[in-house]
N, C-alpha and C positions, 0 to 999 in steps of 0.2 A: 504494500500500500504506500502511496506517495502523498505528500502534502502538496496540494496544488492551489496555492493562494497568492494573489497579487498584493500590491502595496496600496492600492487606492480603489475608490468606489467605481463600480461599473466599468472595469478595465477588461478589454477583450484579451483572453489568454489563448494564444495560438496553440499551446500544448493541449489544452482542453477542447478548444473549439467552442468555448462558452465564455460568458461574462462572469466576472467575479464580483460578488456582492460585498459592499463595505461592512455590513454587519458581521459577515463571516470572518473578515479580516480582524475586526475588533474582538470578536469572540476568541479567535485563535491567540491574539495577544493577551487577553485576559486569562486564558487557560495557562499560558506560559508564566504569567505573573503569579497565578495561583499555585502552580507547581511546575518548576522548570523542566521536569521530565515529561510533562504532558504536551501533546501536539494534536492539532485537528487534522484529520485526514479525510480525503474525499475520493470517491471512485467516479471518474468522468462517465458521462452517459454512454460514450462509445465503448467503454471497457466493462460495463456491467453485463454479466452473463447469467448469474443465478437469480432466482426470484427474490432472495434475501437482499442481494446487492441492489436490485431495482427498487425494493421497498425501503431500504435503509442504507443509502449511499455514504452517509457520514459516520465518522467514528472518532472517539477520543482514544488516542494511543498513548500508553505510558511506557517510557523507555528507561527504566531504572538502571543505575550504573552496574550493579552486581547481580542482575537477574535478566532473564529474557523479556523481550517486549511483549505486552499483552494489551488487548482492547478492554478499556474500562466500560465503554458503552457504545452501542450502535445507535444511530439517530436517523430519523426520516426527514424529509423536506419540511414536514409540519413541525417537527421538533426544532428545526433550525430557524423557523419563523419567530420563535420565542426563546432565544438562547439563554435569557435570564432564568428560565425555568430549569434548564439543564444545569446551569451554575448552582441554582438552589438545590437541585438534586445532589450535586457534588458536595455542597456545604452540609446538606442533611446527612449524607453518608458519613462525614466526619463527626457530626453530632451523635449519630447512632453508635459509631465506634467508641466514642467517649462516654456513652451511657446517658446522655441528657435527651431523652425522647419526650418532647412535649410540643404541642401545637404552636405555642408562641414562638419557640425557637425556629420552627420550620417557616413560619410567616416572616420572621426577622431575616432568615437566610434568603428568602426570595426577594425581600425588599433590598437587602444588601447586594444581591446579585444584580438587580435592576440599576442600583446606584453605580455599581462598578462598571457596567456597560455604558451608562451615561457619562461617567467620568472619562472613560477611554475615548469616547466620541469627542468630548470637550477638549481633551488633551490634543487630539488631532487638529481641531479647529484653532486652538491657541498656537500650535506650531505653524499653521498656515498664516495666522495674523503676524506672528513674529518674523516669518520669512518675508512677508510683504513689507513690514516695517524696515527691515534691513535693506531690502531692495530700494525702497523709497529714500532712505537716508544716504545710500551710496550714490544716488543720482541716476539710478537705472542703468540700462545698457549703454546709453549715450553719454552718461556722466554729465547730464544737464542739471541746472538748478531747479527747473520745473519740469513736470511731465504730466501727461493726461492718462487717466485710468477710468474706464466706464463713463466717459464723457465729462468727468470732473477734472479740473486743472489743479494740480498740487505743486507747491513750491516751498523752498526754504527761506 
């Protein structure tokens, strides 16, 4: 299984012959933040052969240092529409392992997962804003004191 994800929203991936969704990229990043040995893997449409692969083309792969790789969970396209629920399931698994099984903790886990996904999206937005600011302060490609962006004139 291979990880086939791009770096930005709706980018056409020629290896896949498909577009890559921004939420999937964020989800993969959050998984890595949650546990560095986790990765999000995807079976492209052209490579799906079994009914299971067609039904659940996504998976969370754990690659621990001193053990063989294994799949933590297979996921359908429907599961990937709400990645915060998958994160909540991962958080919940940690809660169960540590013995704290109650409804409030599960609700909190889902809310924290939603916040984490939103924060990752916001992080990308802030990076774009900073890059634009650096570009503007440098004078742009032409090194001018003023430049036009989206019909507005900016200057120093």
